[in-house]
C-alpha positions as CSV (number, residue, x, y, z in Angstrom):
1,M,-37.9,11.0,-7.8
2,K,-34.2,10.3,-8.3
3,L,-32.4,8.5,-5.4
4,I,-30.2,11.5,-4.6
5,E,-33.4,13.6,-4.3
6,Q,-34.7,11.1,-1.8
7,I,-31.5,11.3,0.1
8,L,-31.6,15.1,0.2
9,S,-35.3,15.4,0.9
10,Q,-36.2,17.6,3.8
11,S,-37.7,14.7,5.8
12,N,-34.7,12.5,5.3
13,L,-32.2,15.1,6.2
14,K,-34.3,16.1,9.3
15,E,-34.2,12.5,10.4
16,A,-30.5,12.2,9.7
17,I,-29.8,15.3,11.9
18,R,-32.0,13.9,14.7
19,R,-30.1,10.5,14.7
20,V,-26.7,12.1,14.6
21,K,-27.6,14.3,17.5
22,I,-28.9,11.3,19.5
23,N,-25.8,9.4,18.9
24,K,-23.6,12.4,19.9
25,G,-20.0,11.3,19.4
26,A,-16.8,13.2,19.3
27,P,-16.1,16.2,16.9
28,G,-14.3,15.5,13.7
29,V,-11.3,17.4,12.2
30,D,-13.2,20.8,12.2
31,R,-14.0,20.5,15.9
32,K,-17.7,21.2,15.4
33,N,-20.0,19.3,17.7
34,V,-23.6,18.0,17.3
35,D,-25.1,20.9,19.2
36,E,-24.2,23.2,16.2
37,L,-26.0,21.1,13.6
38,D,-29.4,22.8,13.6
39,A,-28.0,26.2,13.2
40,Y,-25.4,25.1,10.6
41,F,-27.9,23.3,8.4
42,K,-30.4,26.2,8.6
43,K,-27.8,28.5,7.2
44,H,-26.0,26.2,4.8
45,Q,-28.4,23.5,3.7
46,T,-29.1,25.0,0.3
47,E,-25.5,25.3,-0.7
48,I,-24.7,21.7,0.7
49,K,-27.5,20.3,-1.4
50,A,-26.4,22.2,-4.5
51,S,-22.8,21.0,-4.2
52,I,-23.9,17.4,-3.8
53,M,-26.3,17.6,-6.8
54,E,-23.5,19.2,-8.9
55,M,-21.1,16.4,-7.7
56,K,-18.8,19.0,-6.1
57,Y,-19.3,18.1,-2.5
58,R,-16.0,17.2,-0.8
59,P,-16.2,15.4,2.5
60,Q,-13.5,16.4,5.0
61,P,-10.9,13.7,6.1
62,V,-12.0,11.5,9.0
63,K,-10.1,11.9,12.3
64,R,-8.2,8.8,13.3
65,V,-8.8,7.6,16.9
66,Y,-8.2,4.2,18.5
67,I,-10.4,2.3,20.9
68,P,-9.3,-0.8,22.9
69,K,-10.4,-4.2,21.7
70,A,-11.4,-7.2,23.9
71,N,-8.0,-8.9,23.1
72,G,-6.0,-5.9,24.4
73,K,-5.2,-4.5,20.9
74,K,-6.6,-1.3,19.5
75,R,-9.3,-0.8,16.8
76,P,-8.8,2.2,14.5
77,L,-11.9,4.4,14.0
78,G,-12.4,7.2,11.5
79,I,-14.5,10.0,13.0
80,P,-16.2,12.2,10.3
81,T,-17.1,15.8,10.9
82,V,-20.7,16.2,12.2
83,V,-21.8,17.7,8.9
84,D,-20.4,14.8,6.9
85,R,-22.0,12.5,9.5
86,V,-25.4,13.9,8.7
87,I,-24.9,13.4,4.9
88,Q,-23.6,9.9,5.5
89,Q,-26.6,9.1,7.8
90,A,-29.0,10.4,5.1
91,V,-27.4,8.1,2.5
92,A,-27.4,5.2,4.9
93,Q,-31.1,5.6,5.7
94,V,-32.1,5.3,2.0
95,L,-29.6,2.5,1.3
96,M,-31.0,0.5,4.2
97,K,-34.5,0.6,2.8
98,I,-33.2,-0.6,-0.5
99,Y,-30.9,-3.4,0.6
100,D,-32.0,-4.7,4.0
101,P,-35.0,-6.7,2.6
102,H,-32.6,-8.5,0.3
103,F,-29.9,-9.3,2.9
104,S,-29.4,-12.9,4.1
105,E,-31.5,-14.1,7.0
106,H,-28.2,-15.4,8.4
107,S,-26.7,-11.9,8.7
108,Y,-27.3,-10.1,12.1
109,G,-24.9,-7.2,12.5
110,F,-25.9,-3.5,11.8
111,R,-29.5,-4.4,10.9
112,P,-32.8,-3.3,12.3
113,K,-34.6,-5.7,14.7
114,R,-31.6,-8.1,14.7
115,S,-29.0,-8.5,17.4
116,A,-26.1,-10.5,18.7
117,H,-28.5,-12.5,20.8
118,D,-30.4,-13.6,17.7
119,A,-27.1,-14.7,16.1
120,I,-26.3,-16.8,19.2
121,E,-29.8,-18.4,19.2
122,Q,-29.1,-19.4,15.6
123,V,-25.8,-20.9,16.5
124,L,-27.5,-23.0,19.2
125,E,-30.1,-24.2,16.7
126,Y,-27.4,-25.4,14.3
127,L,-25.5,-27.2,17.1
128,D,-28.7,-29.0,18.2
129,E,-29.2,-30.1,14.6
130,G,-25.8,-31.8,14.6
131,Y,-23.7,-29.2,12.8
132,Q,-20.9,-29.4,15.4
133,W,-17.8,-28.6,13.5
134,I,-17.3,-24.9,13.2
135,I,-15.2,-22.9,10.8
136,D,-14.3,-19.7,12.7
137,L,-13.5,-17.4,9.8
138,D,-11.4,-14.3,10.4
139,I,-11.1,-11.8,7.5
140,E,-7.9,-9.9,8.0
141,K,-8.4,-6.2,8.6
142,Y,-11.8,-6.3,6.8
143,F,-12.9,-2.7,7.2
144,D,-9.5,-1.5,6.2
145,T,-9.2,-3.6,3.0
146,V,-12.6,-3.3,1.2
147,N,-11.9,-2.7,-2.5
148,H,-13.5,0.6,-3.5
149,D,-14.0,-0.2,-7.2
150,K,-15.5,-3.6,-6.3
151,L,-17.8,-2.1,-3.7
152,I,-19.1,0.6,-6.1
153,S,-19.7,-2.1,-8.7
154,I,-21.8,-4.0,-6.2
155,V,-23.7,-1.0,-5.1
156,R,-24.4,-0.1,-8.7
157,E,-26.4,-3.4,-9.1
158,R,-29.3,-1.8,-7.2
159,V,-28.4,1.9,-7.2
160,N,-28.5,3.3,-10.7
161,D,-27.9,6.9,-9.8
162,K,-24.5,8.4,-10.8
163,T,-24.8,11.3,-8.3
164,T,-25.4,9.0,-5.4
165,L,-22.6,6.7,-6.5
166,H,-20.3,9.7,-6.8
167,L,-21.2,10.9,-3.3
168,I,-20.5,7.4,-1.8
169,R,-17.1,7.2,-3.6
170,A,-16.3,10.7,-2.3
171,F,-16.8,9.5,1.3
172,L,-14.7,6.4,0.6
173,K,-11.8,8.6,-0.8
174,A,-12.0,11.4,1.9
175,G,-8.8,10.4,3.5
176,V,-7.7,10.0,7.1
177,M,-6.1,12.6,9.4
178,E,-3.7,11.3,11.9
179,D,-1.1,13.3,13.9
180,G,-2.0,16.4,11.8
181,L,-1.3,14.7,8.5
182,V,-3.9,13.6,5.9
183,K,-3.3,10.2,4.4
184,P,-5.1,9.1,1.2
185,N,-7.7,6.4,1.6
186,K,-7.3,3.9,-1.3
187,L,-8.9,0.9,0.4
188,G,-11.5,0.3,3.2
189,V,-14.6,1.7,4.7
190,P,-13.4,3.4,7.9
191,Q,-15.3,2.4,11.0
192,G,-16.8,5.3,12.9
193,G,-19.2,6.9,10.4
194,P,-22.9,6.0,9.8
195,L,-22.3,4.9,6.2
196,S,-19.7,2.2,7.0
197,P,-22.1,-0.4,8.5
198,I,-24.4,-0.6,5.5
199,L,-21.6,-0.5,3.0
200,S,-19.8,-3.3,4.8
201,N,-23.0,-5.4,4.8
202,I,-23.6,-4.8,1.1
203,Y,-20.0,-6.0,0.3
204,L,-20.2,-9.2,2.4
205,D,-23.7,-10.0,1.2
206,K,-22.0,-11.4,-1.8
207,M,-20.2,-13.9,0.5
208,D,-23.5,-14.6,2.3
209,K,-25.2,-15.5,-1.0
210,E,-22.3,-17.7,-2.0
211,L,-22.6,-19.7,1.2
212,E,-26.4,-20.0,0.8
213,Q,-25.9,-21.2,-2.8
214,R,-23.6,-23.9,-1.5
215,G,-26.2,-25.0,1.0
216,L,-24.0,-24.2,4.0
217,H,-25.2,-23.3,7.5
218,F,-23.6,-20.1,8.8
219,V,-24.0,-17.0,11.0
220,R,-22.5,-13.6,10.2
221,Y,-22.3,-10.7,12.6
222,A,-20.6,-7.7,10.9
223,D,-17.4,-9.3,9.6
224,D,-17.4,-12.3,12.0
225,Y,-18.4,-15.6,10.3
226,N,-19.1,-19.0,11.9
227,I,-19.8,-21.8,9.3
228,F,-21.2,-25.1,10.6
229,V,-20.7,-28.5,9.1
230,R,-21.1,-32.1,10.3
231,S,-17.5,-33.4,10.0
232,G,-13.9,-32.2,10.4
233,K,-13.1,-33.3,6.9
234,S,-15.9,-31.1,5.5
235,A,-14.8,-28.2,7.6
236,K,-11.3,-28.2,6.3
237,R,-12.5,-28.5,2.7
238,V,-15.0,-25.6,3.1
239,M,-12.4,-23.4,4.9
240,N,-9.9,-23.8,2.1
241,S,-12.5,-23.3,-0.6
242,I,-14.1,-20.2,0.9
243,S,-10.7,-18.6,1.6
244,L,-9.9,-18.9,-2.1
245,W,-13.3,-17.6,-3.1
246,L,-12.9,-14.5,-0.9
247,A,-9.5,-13.7,-2.3
248,R,-10.6,-14.2,-5.9
249,K,-14.1,-12.5,-5.8
250,L,-13.9,-9.9,-3.1
251,F,-10.1,-9.3,-2.9
252,L,-10.2,-10.1,0.8
253,K,-7.6,-12.1,2.7
254,V,-8.4,-14.7,5.4
255,N,-6.2,-14.5,8.5
256,A,-4.5,-17.9,8.3
257,T,-3.5,-17.7,12.0
258,K,-6.9,-16.9,13.4
259,T,-9.1,-18.8,11.0
260,K,-9.5,-22.3,12.3
261,V,-11.8,-25.4,12.6
262,V,-13.0,-25.8,16.2
263,R,-15.5,-27.8,18.2
264,P,-18.3,-26.0,20.0
265,T,-16.7,-26.1,23.5
266,K,-13.5,-24.5,22.1
267,S,-15.4,-21.8,20.1
268,N,-15.7,-18.2,21.0
269,F,-18.3,-16.2,19.0
270,L,-19.4,-12.7,19.9
271,G,-18.0,-13.3,23.4
272,F,-19.8,-16.6,24.0
273,S,-18.6,-20.1,24.3
274,F,-20.9,-23.2,24.2
275,W,-21.6,-26.3,26.2
276,K,-24.1,-29.2,26.1
277,G,-26.5,-29.6,29.0
278,G,-28.7,-32.6,28.6
279,Q,-30.3,-32.7,25.1
280,H,-29.5,-29.1,24.1
281,W,-26.5,-26.9,23.5
282,Q,-26.3,-23.7,25.6
283,A,-24.3,-20.5,25.6
284,K,-22.2,-19.0,28.3
285,P,-19.8,-16.1,28.6
286,G,-16.3,-16.8,27.4
287,D,-13.5,-16.9,30.0
288,D,-11.9,-13.9,28.4
289,R,-15.1,-11.8,28.9
290,K,-15.2,-12.9,32.6
291,T,-11.6,-11.8,33.0
292,K,-12.4,-8.5,31.3
293,L,-15.3,-7.9,33.7
294,Y,-13.1,-8.6,36.8
295,D,-10.5,-6.2,35.5
296,K,-13.0,-3.4,34.9
297,I,-14.4,-3.7,38.4
298,R,-10.9,-3.9,40.0
299,L,-10.0,-0.7,38.2
300,L,-13.2,1.0,39.6
301,L,-12.4,-0.2,43.1
302,C,-8.7,0.5,43.2
303,R,-7.9,2.5,46.3
304,K,-6.5,5.6,44.6
305,R,-9.4,5.9,42.2
306,A,-12.0,5.1,44.9
307,A,-10.6,7.5,47.4
308,A,-11.0,10.4,45.0
309,Q,-14.8,9.8,44.4
310,P,-17.9,9.5,46.5
311,L,-18.8,6.0,47.5
312,S,-22.3,6.3,45.9
313,L,-20.7,7.3,42.5
314,I,-18.4,4.3,42.7
315,F,-21.3,1.9,43.4
316,T,-23.3,3.5,40.5
317,K,-20.4,2.9,38.1
318,V,-19.8,-0.7,39.2
319,N,-23.6,-1.4,39.0
320,Q,-23.7,0.0,35.5
321,V,-20.8,-2.3,34.4
322,I,-22.4,-5.4,36.0
323,R,-25.8,-4.7,34.6
324,G,-24.5,-4.1,31.1
325,W,-22.6,-7.3,31.3
326,I,-25.6,-9.3,32.5
327,N,-27.9,-7.7,29.9
328,Y,-25.6,-8.9,27.2
329,F,-24.6,-12.3,28.5
330,G,-28.0,-13.2,30.0
331,I,-29.0,-15.0,26.9
332,G,-29.4,-18.8,27.1
333,T,-28.2,-20.4,30.3
334,M,-25.8,-18.6,32.6
335,N,-24.7,-20.4,35.8
336,T,-27.0,-19.1,38.6
337,L,-24.1,-19.1,41.0
338,W,-22.2,-16.8,38.6
339,I,-25.0,-14.3,38.4
340,N,-25.3,-14.3,42.2
341,L,-21.6,-13.7,42.5
342,V,-21.7,-10.8,40.1
343,N,-24.8,-9.2,41.6
344,G,-24.2,-9.8,45.3
345,C,-20.6,-10.5,46.0
346,G,-18.5,-8.4,43.5
347,I,-18.5,-5.2,45.4
348,R,-18.2,-6.9,48.8
349,Y,-15.0,-8.8,47.9
350,G,-13.5,-6.2,45.7
351,W,-12.4,-8.9,43.1
């Protein structure tokens, strides 16, 4: 069975529809929502499959939206139509089976049975082993600058199916609609669709393999890299060398302002900072994440907002924010007093 036939198989499409419906999400440029998927595919599935097999399928442009980032800036997302989302999901499911077994054990983002907590546990292990100089590597606008031709050439190494490759390229070139205008998409894998995570991992796996070949200790979560060495001199040498390699081999630019060599106590990775308690290094929430939590709760408890809602609803929302925060930052050692403060005193004092 050809790869494209696996992608378009009834069982794979059915699973793709199920996952897209579970994930919900906003409508794309055609304003269709996930509740319309079953009926739409029942009516149009045959013609959709035929257009893909004949390499005539044309994804619609993704809808540009912006979501706030932890640093106060905004992250651009590209929302595909729900139909395109299903096809992307179907492709992603098959690609995941092919690629995930070959990905680096030091890669943690967008992968089954791996999490940010696993990444932080690996960081702590490196620190305990004495690798206490950290290269905090920031790839400038990674998702917006992935080179399409290079990506397709990398995918082709394991996917020898021209129809599948054509379909992937069609999604990459679909364009972006913003303020009613469609802009061509010459670079990047827009965040917001099911295909973006696996494609971004396939691209950066080349970097992972390069670091492994050099015998370096590292952790990657999505496009966030921390590389661990034993001395400041080695850290600067590796930082310069890897920056040149990324530009030469993957056509990616390192953000010279944000990329830096830091010590563990000055590091901030996935929202965590690090400190040494006794014999072992431990993780704790970064100060910026504490501030963000305070701000969220202040907003929920502000008088104008609180006066317009039942008290029980306000308490439920505050509790959800706090519980979500603790579930994420509960890894490692969090100061018991801090947990008690969040659990018991936050609402009482209004922060």
